[in-house]
N, C-alpha and C positions, 0 to 999 in steps of 0.2 A: 286046761288051765285055771289059773287063780285068777281071780278077782280083784282087784287095787278099790281099797274103798277111798273114796274123798273127804276127808273131813275139813278141809277147806275151809274156811269164814263164809267164801261166795258160795257155797256150794249150800253148805249149812242154812244158811238165804233162802235161798232159791226152796229149799227141802221146804221151811217155815212158813215163807209166802202161799204157797198152795194150800198146806193145812190150814192156814188163820183165813184164806179165802174162803176155803171149805168153811168153817164155821162162821162165817159173815153170814154168805146165803141160807145156810139152814138157819141163824137167828133170824134172818129177812122173812123165810118162809115160817117160823114160827109166829111172827107176829102178825102175817097173816092169817093162819088158822087157825093163834089163838085169840087175837086183839083183833080180828076183823080190819084190819087197817089195809088202805090202799098200801099196793106197792112202791111207792112212791114213799111215803111214809116209812112203809116200814125199814126201808134201805137208808132213809134221812138216820132214823132212830138205831140202827145200827151202828153208824159210821160216828154218828154223836158220841153215844156211848162206849163205842170202843176206841174211839180216842181220847176220851175223858173229857170231853167239853161239855156235853151235858145241860143243851139250853133248855129241857126243861119244857120245851114246847108236846113233846108227845112221853108218855109214858105208857109199860105194862101193867093193865090190872088185876089182869086175870091170874090165879096163880102159876098155873101155868108157863103163860108168859114169861113172870117172873122167877120159874125157874130154871126156864130156859136162858133167860139173862145171864143169871147166876152164873151158871153152868158155864156155859156158851163164851160169854163176853166178860163177866171178872173172872172166873177160872181158867179160861183159855187164852181170849182175843187179846186182853190185856197186857197178858203177860207174856204171849206171845211177839207183841209188839217190843214192849221192853226187851225180850231177848235179841229179836232182831238189831233193835239200836244199836247193843250191843257188839254183836256182832259184827254189825256193819264199821265200828271203830277199832276192833279189831283190823277190819280189813283192811282199814286207812294206814295202822301201823304195821301190818305185814308188807303192804305194798311198798312203803315207805323205805323200810327194812332194806327191802327187793330192788328196789331201784339205788339207793347206795350201794349196797354189794355185788351191784350188775349183774342180778339174777330175775332182773323182771326182762319180760317179754314185749319188747316196743312195735307197735303198730303206727309207720312212717310208710312212706313213701315220696320220692323224690328227693331224700336226702343222701347226705354224704356219712360211706360208713371209712373209718380207719382201720384196718387190721395191722397188728402188731404193735412195738411203741419203742420209742430209744431205750435201752438198756440203763445209760445215764442220762440224768434230766427232763425226763419224759415231760414233766408237769412243765416245766417251763417251756418245752419243746413245742409242745399242745398250745398253750397260752400264746405266745407269740403269732404263731403258725394260724389260727383261728380269729385273736385280732386280727392280723389281717385281711382274712375273710368277712371278715363282721362292717371292717371301714372300709374296701372298698366298693366298686358302686357297682357293679356288675350284678346280675339275675339272680343268684346263685348267694350272694352275700348274708344272706335269710334263713338259707335252709337249715334245717336241722339234721346235728351233727349225732355223732354216733363212733367211741372208741372202743376196738373189739382186742382187749389185750390180759395177758396173765400178770398188768402190773394192778396198784391202785384197790388190792383186795379191803381196804375198808373206805372206798368211796371217794370221787376225785376231786381233789383242792377243791376250795371256794375258788378260786383262781379260774379255774377252767369250765368249773359245772356254771357259774352265773352267766358266760357265753352263750348260757341255752346248748351245754353239752352234757349227751347222757353217755353209758358208756357199760358195756356187756364184759362181763369178769369169767374168764375162763381158765385154767389149764393149757389148752393145746385149743387150736382150729376143728371145729368140726359142722353138721350138719345141723343140729340140733343149736350151737351157738349161736352159727350164723343165722339162725331162723330167729333167734331172737333179738337180733340186730337189724331184722325182716331185709335182708341183705339183696335179696330178689326184687326187692321192689325200688330198691338204691338209684340215685341216679347217678351217683359215682363209688365206685371203692378203690380205696387206695390202700396198697400195698407198701407197708415198711420194712427195710431193711434191721431186723432188732436188734442185730450188732453190724453195724456199720463196716468192723474191721475183718469181718470175718468173711470169707468167700462161700462158707457154704451157706451164709443165708442165700445163696442165689436160687439155691436148690429148692429149699421153703419157698421162698416164691415163685418159681417152677411150679410146685406141688400145688399151690394155692390159687393162682391163675388157671391151670387146670379143672382145676374142682370146683371153680367159679363155675365155668364153662360149662362143664358137664352138670352143674345142678340146674342149669338154662338160663344164669344169668345172661343179659343179654345189652348190661349199661357199659359206662365206659370205664375200663379197669387202668388205674393209673400206676405203673410198681417202678420199686427203686434197686435197682442195679448197684452191686460194687463191684465187680469186675465188668471193664466196659466191653469184653466182646464176649460177653450171655446175651448182652442187650439183643440181640438179632433174633435170637432162642427166644427170650421172653415174648416179642413180637410177633417172633411166630406162630405162637399158641392161644393167644387173644391177648394180650396188655394192647392198649391203645397209646401209650403213653410208656415211656421209659426212662427212666432219669435218674443223675448219680444221689446220691442220699450225702448233702450237704447239712451236718445239723447247723452249724454256725449261721447257716441262711436260709429258712423256713420258706422265705418268700417265693422263693424257689419253687415249692412244690404246691403252692397257694396259687402260682403262676399257672403253673400245670392243670388245676382243677378251673378255675375262670376264664381264660382265655386261650384253652389248647394252642399247643406250639409256638407260644411268645418265650415259655420257656428255655426252651433251645438258646432263644437269642443270652439270655442270664445264664446260662450253664458256660455256655461260648465265652464270657466275659469272665468268668472268676473260672475255668479248668487252662490248667496246663496247656501249652500250645495253642491256644484258641485265639479268639479276637478278644483284642485288646483296646483300651479308652487312649488315644494320645490327643495331645494339647502339642498345636504348631502355632508358634509365637509368630504372626505374620500381622502387621497393620495394614489396615484398607479399611474402604467404604463399597457397599457392595449391595445390591437385592438380593435378599437372602436365598429367593428361591431360584435366582440364577445361581447363587452360590452352592447352592446344595446339588443343581443339575450338572457344574463345575465338576465338583469332586466324583458323580455316581459316571460321568462322560468319561474323564481320565480314571477310574478308577481306582479313586484314592481313598476309598472307604465309605464310610456313611457319616454324614457332618447332621449332628446332633447338637449343636450348639456354639455358641462363643462366648468369651468375654471381651466386657466393655471398657471405656476409657477408664473407669471408676475401678476396675476391678473387679466388676461384678460377674458372674457366671447366668447364661441366660440360656436354658435353657427350650427347643420348639417354639421359634418363636415363629411369627405368622409371616406366610411367603412371600408379603408383598411387601413387609418391613424393610427398608436399606437400614442398614445398620452399621455405626462404628464401630470394625473389629481391631483387636490388641492381639486377640490369639484364638483359632482354630479348636473345636474338640469335634474329635470324628471315632466313630470305633473302627477298626480296621483288623483284618486275620493279622496272628503274628507273623505270619512266613509272608506279605504284602505290607507291611511298612517300607514308606518311604520317607526319606530326607527332607529337610526342610526345605532345601536348594532344588531337590526335585519338584517338591509342592509347589515352590514359586514359579520356578519355570513351567509346568504343564496350566496352571493357573495364568501365566501370561496370555497367553495367547486366546483366553475365553470370557466373552460375553458377558460379565459378569455387575457391569456395574448398570444403573439404570436405565 
């Protein structure tokens, strides 16, 4: 079996550090033997000389001590220290390049991992989505984010990177590349449909969910599905949440991360034949809590706000408020929308005033 040699800067630094420690210890021993120094003084002299500080309070006086200092410190220790400094600079440059190119191995826990990215407009999509995450009041608003993608080979755009986003660049998804994203320690994994216009994306998503669970990932998986009839299949193999890939509304995805379940309400509102927002032009004065109860009791929908006499929209008022209404705003399933006359008739018999 061929052994692989590690010539990375950090590997060389570790080797040189061991050699440096050995030289320093040997010089300290020489000072104890040749100069008859106390071991504390010997160590002090060794370190002040190796670091070129040179306080001058101690110095070798014997020929043997001076030769040992020249050979071990001037000829070895100081040169090694300079080399370590140069290698550390190389390490920082190498680390920076690996981070920019998506080749760094991230050590994180409780973070969010996005796997795949939209074929078109990926940078703008991630910027909008993560800005929404950062501006939310949820506990995960400040979570670190890693994007695992075959895009951004030259580094994430500045507008995305400034949102504390890292990335892993890989032409394909493998256990090695997922490991660089610390996927097993992630709090949430989001699998995006790279091409939201191709039903083949669902097969890729199916394979990724299966692979993550086989690897032992036990956190939340949010997956996008192109064909709605594939939703049940993805849920059955381990996805916790399955949503449609709506690129013009990345907030839907963020809702599913920070408030699981609420994304279904939004998806209903923006999906064909789902729930719709309705305005009923009704003028009345009523206690808001009773008005909401009346809507629920008569199955008229979910009352979310109203338009006041000045034409201002008021959403989610206090339940105890007495409101002057010119129009009501409600969320209703499209197949359950009532006419204005039906709503008026239903409300007429309900105790909605103070």
